[in-house]
C-alpha positions in Angstrom: 7.2 -225.9 93.8 10.8 -226.4 93.2 10.6 -224.6 90.0 8.9 -221.7 91.8 11.4 -221.7 94.7 14.3 -221.3 92.0 12.5 -218.4 90.4 12.0 -216.7 93.5 15.6 -217.1 94.7 16.8 -215.3 91.7 15.0 -212.1 92.8 15.8 -212.3 96.6 12.5 -214.0 97.2 11.5 -217.1 99.2 8.4 -219.2 99.5 7.7 -220.8 103.1 4.6 -222.8 104.2 3.8 -222.8 108.1 1.0 -223.7 110.2 -0.6 -220.5 111.6 -3.8 -221.1 113.9 -3.6 -224.7 112.8 -4.1 -224.0 109.2 -1.5 -224.1 106.4 -0.5 -220.7 105.4 1.9 -219.6 102.5 4.4 -216.7 102.9 6.3 -214.8 100.1 9.4 -212.8 101.6 11.6 -210.6 100.0 14.5 -209.5 102.2 15.1 -210.7 105.9 13.5 -214.2 106.4 13.6 -214.0 110.2 12.8 -210.9 111.9 13.8 -212.2 115.2 17.5 -212.4 114.0 17.9 -208.7 113.2 21.0 -207.1 114.5 20.9 -203.5 116.0 21.9 -202.2 112.6 19.1 -204.0 110.7 16.0 -202.3 109.6 13.2 -202.8 112.3 10.5 -202.1 109.7 8.4 -204.6 108.0 6.1 -204.1 104.9 3.5 -206.6 105.2 0.9 -207.4 102.5 -2.6 -208.6 103.5 -4.1 -209.9 100.1 -7.7 -209.8 98.8 -9.8 -212.9 98.1 -8.5 -215.3 97.0 -5.6 -214.8 99.3 -2.8 -216.2 97.2 0.4 -214.5 97.8 1.8 -215.3 94.3 -0.5 -212.7 92.7 1.5 -210.0 94.6 5.0 -211.3 93.5 5.6 -208.3 90.9 4.1 -205.9 93.3 6.3 -207.0 96.3 9.6 -207.1 94.2 9.1 -203.6 93.0 8.7 -202.2 96.5 11.6 -204.1 97.7 13.7 -202.8 95.1 12.4 -199.3 95.5 13.7 -199.0 98.8 16.9 -200.4 98.0 16.3 -203.7 99.7 16.5 -201.8 103.0 13.0 -203.1 104.4 11.7 -206.6 104.1 8.5 -207.0 102.3 6.3 -210.0 103.2 2.9 -211.4 102.1 0.8 -213.8 104.2 -1.7 -215.9 102.5 -5.1 -216.3 103.9 -5.5 -219.5 106.0 -6.3 -222.6 103.7 -5.9 -220.6 100.5 -2.7 -222.3 99.4 -2.0 -225.8 98.3 -0.2 -227.5 101.3 3.2 -229.2 100.1 3.3 -233.1 100.4 4.7 -233.1 103.9 1.9 -230.9 105.3 -2.2 -231.3 105.6 -4.4 -228.3 105.1 -5.0 -228.2 108.8 -3.7 -229.9 111.8 -6.9 -230.8 113.4 -10.0 -230.5 111.3 -12.4 -230.5 114.4 -10.5 -227.6 115.9 -10.5 -225.6 112.4 -14.4 -226.1 112.1 -15.2 -225.3 115.8 -13.0 -222.0 115.5 -14.2 -221.4 112.0 -10.5 -220.8 110.9 -11.6 -220.2 107.3 -14.2 -217.6 107.9 -13.6 -214.0 107.9 -13.2 -213.4 111.6 -10.9 -216.5 111.7 -8.8 -214.8 109.0 -8.4 -211.8 110.9 -7.4 -213.8 113.9 -5.0 -215.6 111.6 -3.3 -212.3 110.8 -2.9 -211.1 114.3 -1.5 -214.7 115.2 0.8 -214.5 112.5 2.2 -211.0 113.7 2.4 -212.3 117.5 4.4 -215.4 116.3 6.6 -214.2 113.6 7.1 -210.4 114.0 8.9 -209.0 117.0 6.5 -206.5 119.1 8.5 -203.6 118.3 8.7 -203.8 114.9 7.4 -200.8 112.8 4.6 -201.9 110.4 3.5 -200.6 106.9 0.4 -202.6 106.3 -0.8 -202.8 102.7 -4.4 -204.1 102.1 -6.1 -205.1 99.1 -9.8 -205.4 98.7 -10.9 -207.4 101.8 -7.4 -207.3 103.2 -8.2 -203.6 104.0 -11.3 -204.6 106.1 -8.8 -207.0 107.8 -6.3 -204.4 108.5 -8.7 -202.2 110.1 -9.9 -205.1 112.4 -6.3 -205.7 113.3 -5.7 -202.1 114.3 -9.0 -202.1 116.3 -8.5 -205.3 118.1 -4.6 -204.6 118.8 -4.2 -200.9 119.0 -0.8 -201.4 120.5 0.5 -202.4 117.0 3.3 -200.0 115.9 1.8 -199.2 112.5 3.7 -196.4 110.6 1.0 -196.4 107.7 -1.7 -198.5 106.4 -2.4 -198.4 102.7 -5.8 -199.5 101.7 -6.1 -200.5 98.0 -9.5 -200.9 96.5 -10.9 -201.1 100.0 -14.0 -203.5 100.4 -14.7 -202.0 104.0 -18.5 -201.5 103.5 -21.8 -202.3 101.9 -20.1 -205.4 99.8 -23.5 -207.2 99.2 -25.1 -204.1 97.9 -22.3 -202.9 95.5 -22.9 -203.8 91.9 -20.6 -206.7 92.0 -21.9 -207.7 95.3 -25.4 -208.0 94.0 -24.2 -210.5 91.5 -22.0 -212.5 93.6 -23.8 -212.7 97.0 -26.3 -215.3 95.6 -23.3 -217.3 94.2 -21.3 -217.2 97.0 -24.0 -217.7 99.8 -26.2 -220.2 98.0 -24.9 -221.5 94.8 -21.1 -222.2 95.5 -21.7 -225.9 96.1 -22.6 -226.3 92.5 -19.2 -224.9 91.5 -17.3 -227.6 93.5 -17.6 -230.4 91.0 -16.2 -228.6 87.9 -13.4 -227.4 90.1 -12.7 -231.0 91.2 -12.7 -232.2 87.6 -10.4 -229.5 86.5 -8.0 -230.1 89.5 -7.3 -233.7 88.1 -5.9 -232.3 84.8 -2.1 -232.2 84.5 -0.3 -229.0 85.5 0.9 -228.0 82.1 -2.8 -228.3 80.8 -4.2 -226.1 83.5 -1.6 -223.6 82.9 -2.6 -223.4 79.3 -6.1 -223.1 80.0 -5.4 -220.1 82.3 -3.1 -218.4 79.7 -6.1 -219.0 77.2 -8.7 -217.4 79.4 -6.3 -214.5 80.2 -4.9 -214.0 76.7 -6.9 -210.9 75.9 -5.5 -208.9 79.0 -3.1 -206.4 77.8 0.2 -206.3 79.7 -0.7 -209.4 81.7 1.9 -210.1 84.6 3.0 -213.6 83.7 3.9 -214.3 87.4 0.2 -214.3 88.0 -0.3 -217.5 85.9 1.1 -219.9 88.5 -1.2 -218.2 91.2 -4.2 -218.7 88.9 -3.4 -222.3 88.4 -3.1 -222.9 92.1 -6.8 -221.8 92.4 -7.8 -224.9 90.6 -7.8 -227.0 93.9 -11.0 -228.0 95.5 -10.0 -227.2 99.0 -8.5 -223.8 98.3 -11.4 -222.6 95.9 -13.8 -223.9 98.6 -12.2 -221.8 101.4 -12.1 -218.9 99.3 -15.7 -218.9 98.4 -16.7 -219.6 101.9 -14.8 -216.6 103.2 -16.5 -214.5 100.3 -20.0 -215.7 101.6 -19.1 -214.3 105.0 -17.9 -211.1 103.5 -21.1 -210.4 101.9 -22.8 -211.0 105.2 -20.5 -209.2 107.5 -19.0 -206.3 105.7 -22.0 -204.0 106.0 -21.3 -200.6 107.8 -18.0 -198.7 107.5 -16.1 -198.7 110.8 -16.0 -195.0 111.1 -14.7 -195.1 114.8 -11.6 -197.2 113.9 -11.1 -194.9 110.7 -11.4 -191.8 112.9 -8.9 -193.2 115.5 -6.2 -193.8 113.0 -7.0 -191.4 110.2 -3.5 -190.1 110.2 -2.0 -193.5 109.4 -4.3 -194.4 106.6 -4.2 -193.9 102.9 -7.4 -195.1 100.9 -7.2 -195.6 97.1 -10.4 -196.2 95.2 -10.8 -197.3 91.6 -12.8 -195.0 89.3 -14.6 -198.2 87.6 -14.5 -200.5 90.6 -17.6 -202.6 91.0 -16.9 -203.8 94.4 -16.5 -200.4 95.9 -18.1 -198.0 93.5 -17.2 -194.2 93.1 -20.3 -193.3 95.5 -18.4 -194.9 98.4 -15.3 -192.9 97.7 -17.5 -189.7 97.6 -19.0 -190.8 100.9 -16.1 -191.4 102.9 -14.5 -188.3 101.4 -17.4 -186.4 102.8 -17.3 -188.2 106.1 -13.6 -187.5 106.4 -12.6 -184.5 104.7 -8.9 -184.4 106.3 -8.2 -188.0 105.4 -5.8 -189.1 102.6 -8.5 -190.6 100.6 -7.6 -190.8 96.8 -9.3 -191.7 93.5 -7.5 -193.5 90.7 -7.0 -191.5 87.6 -4.9 -194.2 85.8 -7.5 -196.7 84.9 -6.3 -199.3 87.2 -8.6 -202.3 87.7 -9.7 -203.6 91.0 -7.5 -206.9 90.6 -4.4 -204.5 89.7 -2.2 -207.4 90.4 -2.8 -208.9 87.0 -1.3 -206.1 85.0 -0.4 -203.2 87.1 1.7 -204.4 90.2 4.9 -202.6 89.3 2.9 -199.3 88.7 1.0 -199.5 91.9 4.2 -200.4 93.9 5.9 -197.3 92.4 2.8 -195.0 93.5 3.0 -196.4 97.1 6.8 -195.9 97.3 6.2 -192.1 96.8 3.2 -192.1 99.3 5.0 -193.5 102.2 8.7 -192.6 101.5 8.6 -189.8 104.0 7.0 -191.8 106.6 9.8 -194.2 106.6 12.6 -191.9 106.5 11.4 -190.4 110.1 11.0 -194.1 111.5 13.1 -194.3 114.6 
């Protein structure tokens, strides 16, 4: 962790671990570290990343750094991990109270939505203007956040490769539903065995697996290595099992209510939200800002196209930020 902190500090980033709803949570921050200490001349805008699953903020490092620099370091760019998807430091446990975590289903999909709303309530001033950027299931979480707390001051929500409907019946969902819902326990043993390996060996394995990926963002290697942890992997797979069961019909009412604040970006070869889903939502919301990728970006864009995606988003939201008061 010390080496990671040193690397982050070189590019104005910090990593923090906090308890949110009683579960360890990792924060990656570019810019202001405490929004409650803003002066009247400081920016009142926060760009907040809600990750996909696994919800490991380290995957978004290049993406976030590019966004932060694109706006001349004017606006803080933060990412908040999903509850229990990060390895806690030695001074912290995964949860404060395991019984409470179980009773509140902290690691389930609904618990993760409450987790993000609690984070905003505790760490972001209520009058802050928000740019929310969601990836994959993070898009579903953002729509739920806007639905449950309509008083949030959202300037724009950018939904990247949005898994907001029919997850289990998507091409990838048909493959992963039985694995996540019925077979995930079988995977626990090999993950536990791999977790016992030295960090250097785990990093070498990850690099070997990803060696054929052209333009791999090497900052994703430590994030991938952190997945070789039984608690993190189990929590991610448990959340995934609930996604298959709960993400069914698209929430058209919430989309309609906030359509002018939403940007959807679908992949042309995305097996989690196929082109048919893009065509359906374009038909239902012809006035919406709903885009189809023409650059060949993958669902897991953070692996090799974080900078490219950040530059695109900068163009999309620049005007909205210039008129924020």
